[in-house]
C-alpha positions in Angstrom: -20.1 10.8 -10.1 -19.4 13.3 -7.4 -16.8 13.1 -4.6 -19.5 13.2 -1.9 -21.0 9.9 -3.4 -18.0 8.1 -1.7 -18.2 9.6 1.7 -19.1 7.9 5.0 -18.6 8.7 8.6 -15.9 6.9 10.5 -15.4 7.4 14.2 -11.8 8.1 15.0 -11.6 5.2 17.6 -12.2 2.7 14.6 -8.9 3.6 13.0 -6.5 0.8 13.9 -3.3 2.1 15.7 -1.7 -1.4 15.9 -2.3 -4.6 13.9 -3.8 -7.8 14.9 -1.5 -10.4 16.5 -0.8 -12.8 14.9 -1.1 -11.3 11.5 -3.6 -13.8 10.1 -6.0 -13.4 13.2 -7.4 -10.2 11.7 -11.0 -10.2 11.1 -12.2 -10.9 7.5 -15.5 -9.6 6.1 -16.4 -12.0 3.3 -18.9 -10.9 0.6 -20.0 -12.9 -2.4 -21.1 -10.4 -5.0 -23.3 -12.5 -7.2 -25.3 -13.9 -4.3 -25.1 -10.7 -2.3 -24.3 -12.8 0.8 -21.8 -11.9 3.6 -20.1 -13.9 6.4 -17.6 -13.0 9.1 -14.3 -14.9 9.4 -10.6 -14.5 10.1 -7.9 -14.1 7.5 -6.5 -17.5 8.4 -9.8 -18.9 6.9 -8.6 -18.1 3.4 -7.5 -21.7 3.3 -11.2 -22.7 3.3 -12.6 -19.7 1.4 -10.4 -20.1 -1.7 -10.4 -23.1 -3.9 -7.6 -25.3 -5.3 -6.6 -23.8 -8.6 -7.2 -20.2 -7.5 -4.2 -17.8 -8.0 -3.2 -15.2 -5.4 -1.4 -12.1 -6.9 0.8 -10.6 -4.3 2.6 -7.2 -4.5 6.2 -7.9 -3.3 7.3 -4.2 -3.0 9.4 -3.4 0.1 8.8 -0.3 2.2 12.0 1.7 2.7 12.4 3.0 6.3 12.9 6.5 4.7 11.5 8.8 7.4 14.5 10.6 9.0 14.4 13.0 11.9 17.2 15.7 12.3 18.3 19.1 13.4 19.4 22.2 11.6 22.6 24.1 12.7 20.3 26.4 14.6 18.9 23.4 16.6 15.5 23.5 14.9 13.8 20.2 14.3 13.6 18.8 10.7 11.9 15.8 9.2 12.7 14.2 5.9 10.8 11.6 4.0 12.7 10.2 1.0 10.4 9.6 -1.9 12.7 8.2 -4.7 16.2 8.6 -6.1 16.7 11.5 -8.4 19.5 12.7 -10.8 20.9 15.0 -8.0 20.3 12.5 -5.1 16.8 12.0 -3.7 13.4 13.6 -4.0 12.2 14.2 -0.5 9.4 15.8 1.5 11.0 18.3 4.0 9.3 19.8 7.0 9.2 22.7 7.8 9.9 23.3 4.0 9.3 27.0 4.2 12.1 27.7 6.6 14.8 25.8 4.8 17.4 27.3 2.4 19.2 25.9 -0.7 22.6 24.6 0.3 21.7 24.1 4.0 22.9 21.0 5.7 21.1 19.1 8.4 22.2 16.2 10.7 19.9 13.3 10.6 19.3 10.6 13.3 21.9 11.8 15.6 24.6 12.3 12.9 24.2 8.9 11.3 23.5 10.7 8.0 23.7 14.3 6.7 21.6 15.9 4.1 22.3 18.9 1.8 19.2 20.7 0.4 20.0 21.1 -3.3 17.0 22.8 -4.6 13.3 23.2 -3.9 11.0 21.5 -6.3 7.3 22.0 -5.5 5.6 22.7 -2.2 7.3 20.7 0.6 9.4 18.6 -2.0 13.1 19.2 -2.3 16.0 17.6 -4.1 18.4 16.5 -1.4 21.9 15.0 -1.4 22.6 12.5 1.4 26.1 12.2 2.9 27.0 8.8 4.5 29.9 9.9 6.6 33.1 7.8 7.1 31.3 4.5 7.7 31.5 3.4 4.0 27.9 2.1 4.2 25.4 2.9 1.3 22.4 5.1 1.8 20.1 2.2 1.7 22.2 0.3 4.4 22.1 3.4 6.6 18.4 3.7 6.1 17.8 0.1 7.1 19.8 0.8 10.3 18.6 4.3 11.3 15.4 5.1 9.2 11.9 5.0 10.5 8.9 3.5 8.8 6.8 6.1 6.9 3.6 5.3 8.7 0.5 7.1 7.4 -0.5 10.1 9.4 -3.6 8.6 10.9 -1.3 6.1 12.8 0.0 8.2 15.7 3.4 7.6 17.1 5.7 9.1 19.7 9.0 9.7 18.0 10.8 8.8 21.3 9.1 5.4 21.5 12.0 3.1 20.2 10.2 -0.1 21.2 7.2 0.8 19.0 9.5 2.0 16.2 11.1 -1.3 16.2 7.7 -3.1 16.1 6.6 -1.0 13.1 9.8 -1.8 11.1 8.7 -5.5 11.2 4.9 -5.2 11.1 4.5 -2.5 8.5 6.1 -4.8 6.0 4.8 -7.9 4.3 6.5 -11.2 5.0 7.3 -11.6 1.3 8.5 -8.1 0.6 11.7 -8.0 -1.5 11.8 -5.2 -4.0 12.7 -1.8 -2.3 11.0 1.3 -3.4 7.7 1.9 -1.6 6.9 4.7 0.8 3.8 2.9 2.1 2.9 -0.8 2.5 0.5 -2.8 0.4 -1.6 -3.2 3.5 -3.8 -6.2 2.5 -0.6 -8.3 2.4 0.3 -7.5 5.9 -2.2 -10.2 7.1 -0.2 -13.0 5.7 2.1 -15.3 7.7 4.6 -17.9 6.4 2.4 -20.5 7.9 -0.7 -19.3 6.1 1.2 -19.1 2.8 2.3 -22.7 3.3 -1.2 -23.8 4.2 -2.6 -22.2 1.1 0.1 -23.9 -1.1 -0.8 -27.3 0.4 -4.4 -26.6 -0.4 -3.5 -26.2 -4.1 -3.9 -22.4 -4.1 -1.2 -20.9 -6.3 0.6 -17.6 -5.9 2.5 -15.2 -8.1 4.2 -11.8 -7.4 4.0 -8.4 -9.1 5.6 -5.2 -8.0 4.0 -1.8 -7.5 6.0 0.7 -5.5 3.3 2.5 -3.5 3.9 6.2 -3.7 2.9 9.2 -1.6 0.1 9.9 -4.0 -1.9 7.1 -2.6 -2.7 9.3 0.3 -3.3 12.4 -1.7 -7.0 13.6 -1.3 -9.3 13.8 -4.2 -10.1 17.5 -4.5 -12.2 17.5 -7.8 -15.9 17.4 -7.1 -16.3 15.3 -10.4 -14.1 12.4 -9.7 -13.5 12.0 -13.4 -11.5 15.2 -13.2 -9.1 13.8 -10.6 -5.4 13.7 -11.9 -4.4 10.2 -10.8 -0.8 9.8 -9.4 1.8 7.6 -11.1 3.3 4.6 -9.5 6.1 2.4 -10.9 5.3 -1.3 -11.5 6.6 -4.5 -12.9 4.6 -7.5 -14.0 7.1 -10.2 -14.8 6.8 -13.0 -17.3 6.3 -15.4 -14.5 3.0 -13.6 -13.5 1.8 -13.6 -17.1 2.3 -17.3 -17.3 0.6 -17.8 -13.9 -2.5 -15.9 -14.8 -2.7 -17.8 -18.1 -2.4 -21.2 -16.3 -5.1 -20.1 -13.8 -7.5 -19.4 -16.7 -6.8 -22.6 -18.4 -7.6 -24.7 -15.2 -10.6 -22.6 -14.4 -9.2 -20.9 -11.3 -9.9 -17.4 -10.1 -7.3 -14.5 -10.1 -7.5 -13.2 -6.6 -5.7 -9.8 -6.1 -4.1 -9.2 -2.8 -4.6 -5.4 -2.4 -5.6 -2.6 -4.6 -2.0 -2.2 -5.7 -2.0 -5.8 -7.3 -5.3 -4.8 -9.0 -3.7 -1.7 -10.5 -0.9 -3.8 -11.9 -3.1 -6.5 -13.3 -5.5 -4.1 -15.0 -2.7 -1.9 -16.3 -1.4 -5.0 -18.1 -4.7 -6.7 -19.0 -4.7 -7.9 -22.6 -8.3 -9.2 -22.8 -10.0 -12.5 -22.0 -8.7 -12.3 -18.5 -5.1 -12.5 -19.5 -2.2 -10.1 -18.9 1.0 -9.2 -20.6 4.4 -8.9 -18.9 5.6 -5.3 -18.7 6.9 -2.4 -16.6 6.7 1.3 -16.3 4.5 3.8 -14.6 0.8 3.5 -14.3 -1.9 6.2 -13.7 -4.8 3.8 -14.0 -7.9 5.2 -12.2 -10.5 2.5 -11.6 -14.0 3.5 -10.5 -17.6 2.4 -10.8 -18.5 1.7 -14.4 -15.0 0.4 -15.2 -14.8 -3.4 -16.0 -12.0 -5.2 -14.3 -10.6 -7.5 -17.0 -8.0 -9.6 -15.2 -9.2 -9.5 -11.6 -11.9 -11.9 -10.3 -11.7 -11.4 -6.6 -10.0 -9.0 -4.1 -8.7 -9.2 -0.6 -8.3 -5.6 0.7 -8.5 -3.5 3.8 -11.1 -0.9 4.6 -10.3 2.4 2.9 -10.6 6.1 3.6 -13.7 8.0 2.7 -13.5 9.9 -0.6 -10.3 8.1 -1.6 -9.3 6.6 -5.0 -8.9 3.3 -3.2 -12.5 3.2 -2.2 -13.5 4.1 -5.7 -11.4 1.2 -7.0 -13.2 -1.3 -4.7 -16.5 0.1 -5.8 -15.5 -0.8 -9.4 -15.6 -4.4 -8.4 -18.8 -4.5 -6.4 -20.6 -1.2 -7.0 -20.6 2.0 -5.0 -23.9 1.5 -3.2 -23.0 -2.1 -2.3 -19.6 -1.2 -0.9 -20.9 1.7 1.3 -23.6 -0.7 2.6 -20.9 -3.3 3.5 -18.8 -0.6 5.1 -21.8 0.4 7.3 -22.2 -3.3 8.3 -18.6 -3.5 9.3 -18.9 -0.3 11.4 -21.9 -1.9 13.0 -19.6 -4.7 14.0 -16.2 -4.8 15.5 -14.1 -4.2 12.3 -11.1 -1.9 12.5 -10.1 0.3 9.5 -7.2 1.4 7.4 -3.6 0.2 7.2 -3.3 -1.7 10.5 -7.0 -2.7 10.4 -9.1 -5.7 9.3 -9.7 -7.1 5.9 -12.5 -7.7 3.4 -12.7 -10.4 0.8 -14.8 -9.7 -2.3 -15.6 -12.9 -4.2 -17.5 -13.2 -7.5 
């Protein structure tokens, strides 16, 4: 398959800049694969669209507000995006990377933190050491107070707009997020409210949690013309024993395993053991799902609309086929659907 096989034209105005309010009022494009039938609902209608005994698999990763703005001693502006802890501090994207020097210190967020650039790694990536000052607070505590959400680049923000920054801190996070470590949100989960989760539970729809810390690689463009040549990025995951038991119980009662987001699919399929079951485990996954791959543990998928030529679009195409997905995307574009992280959702049912 070629990269151009997964292309489509998306007008810029269809990229959502803010989410639907309330969360579960987002539009929902429902498609039943076997019948090749579609209908148009709202996310809150999941209560009627799913059946008692079905199992929702939710990714409980928590986005760290790890984007920090600062200044060099010369007064020049600097931006850091912390990616993950490292032996020498943190691995971070630093901009402008080319102008920085090893050993240089920069003040971040008005002096709330300071960073020392330890060594350059690759491209704009550096190993940095964070200094927390005299407050006694941990780095994570200071990030929660002063850090900014690492929104994807297609969501445009004015760095001086504090009101919108506060809004994003709440809304670019699922209501069930608990395990810190992601640099991007599992966006299908952004549509759930506590009220919707409670309604689904009353309906007899079960849920379980896995963790996949969404990494920066999820935004990396595919550059190989043959998609099979693409080096897939690694992401850290955990599938606990409780999730293994929940999937087994769903199979035994005849329920469907409904992944909430492509990140949940990646965990399930990385741990699939055959016959629709999974085994508990943790580590890094580089699984690359594309048309022709059989999903062994995932029956249905709730997901947002993804970027052209992206590995996420390829993953969704593994469930329903490339031509079908592109046809559905064209139908969504002919309607009012909004795309990407803050956009509307799609439910693919067997």
